[in-house]
N, C-alpha and C positions, 0 to 999 in steps of 0.2 A: 270107689276110691275116696278116702277122706281128704278133703281139701285143707289147705293151710289157712288157719284162722289168723295167726299172728306169728311172726318170726323176728328175732332181734339178736344181734351179737352182744352178748353180755360181758365177756372178758376174754383175755388171752391166758391160757394155761400152758405149762410146759410138761410134756409127757415124753419120757425116754429121750431127753435132750432135744426135743422138737417142739417148736411153738405151735399151738393149736388154737384156733378160734372156737370159742364155746358159744354156740348159737342155740338159744332157747326157741323151740318150735311148738306151737299150740295147734293141734289138729282138731278139726271140727268133729264133735262127738266124743272127744277124749277129755277126761277130767284133768289128768296129769300132763304136764308138758314134757316133751322129749328134749334132750340135749344132743345136738349134732356137733361133732368135732370135725373141723376142717383144717387142713394144712395147705400151705402154698404149693401149688403144682407148677408155678411159672406161667408166663404168657397170660396173666390176668385170669387164671383158672385156679380152682381149688379142688382138693381131693377130699372126699368124705371118708374119714377114717373109721368112725364108729358112731352109733347112736345109743345114748344112755336114757334110761327111764328112772325117775325117782319114785320109789314106792313108799316113801315116808308119808305118814298121815299129816297133811298140812295143818290140821287143828291142834296136833300135839307138837310137831316139829316145824313150827311156822317160820323160822328164820332160814335164810338162804345159806346153806352150808354145803359147799361143793366137795367137801371131804367126807361127807356122810356115807356110811356103808350101804345105805339104801339105793345108791346109784348102781344100776345093773345094766350091763351091755346087752341090748336087745336087737342088735343089728341082724344077727342070723334069724331070730324069731320073726322079724318084720319082712325079711327078704328071702327066707328059705322057702323051698317048694316052688311050684309053678306060679302062683299068684301072690304068695306071701301072706302073712297074717294080717297085714295092714291094708291090703287092697292095692298097694303100690306094686307095679309089675317089676320094677328093678330099682336097685340102689341108685343108679345113675339118674333115673327119672325123679326120684325123691330129691337127690342132690340139686338137680336143675330147678325144681320147683321152689326149694328153699332159697337158692341163690337168686331166683327171679322175683322173690318177694321184695317189695319196694324198700330200698335202702340197705338191705342186708349185704350185698356185695361190697358196697362202699364202706360200710361199717367194718367189715372184716379187713379190708385193705388198710383203712386208717389205723385200726387197732394193732394189726400185725406189724405195720411199718413202725409205729411207736414202740412196740415191744422189742422189735429187732434193733432199733436205735438204742434203746435202753440197755439191752444185752451187750451190744457192741461197746457202749460207754463203760459198762461194768468190767468188761474184759480189758479195756485200755487202762483202767484205774489201778 
């Protein structure tokens, strides 16, 4: 199983009217980072919605463009089958490993709270 080399909540995005925490995850042995999208599941827990991989060549497309077409949903690829293509036995195991990385859970909470407050303020305005 590939270990997590680094994980960090980069931003909050809105997908289908739902706020999602965009967590960049660098796995050991992988050149490209994965993007794990988490939503609030209540009770200080989060639901892993999907995992994206950016197949853009960083030497050509060097800027951070979250709208780039090279982002591909690889959730099924990583967790399909008995052991999955990544070596992670389950989506839940991967989710817990990302959330256990130092600072990630608090980064998600802080950024989601700020985004929810901003969204509420925009609704009231």
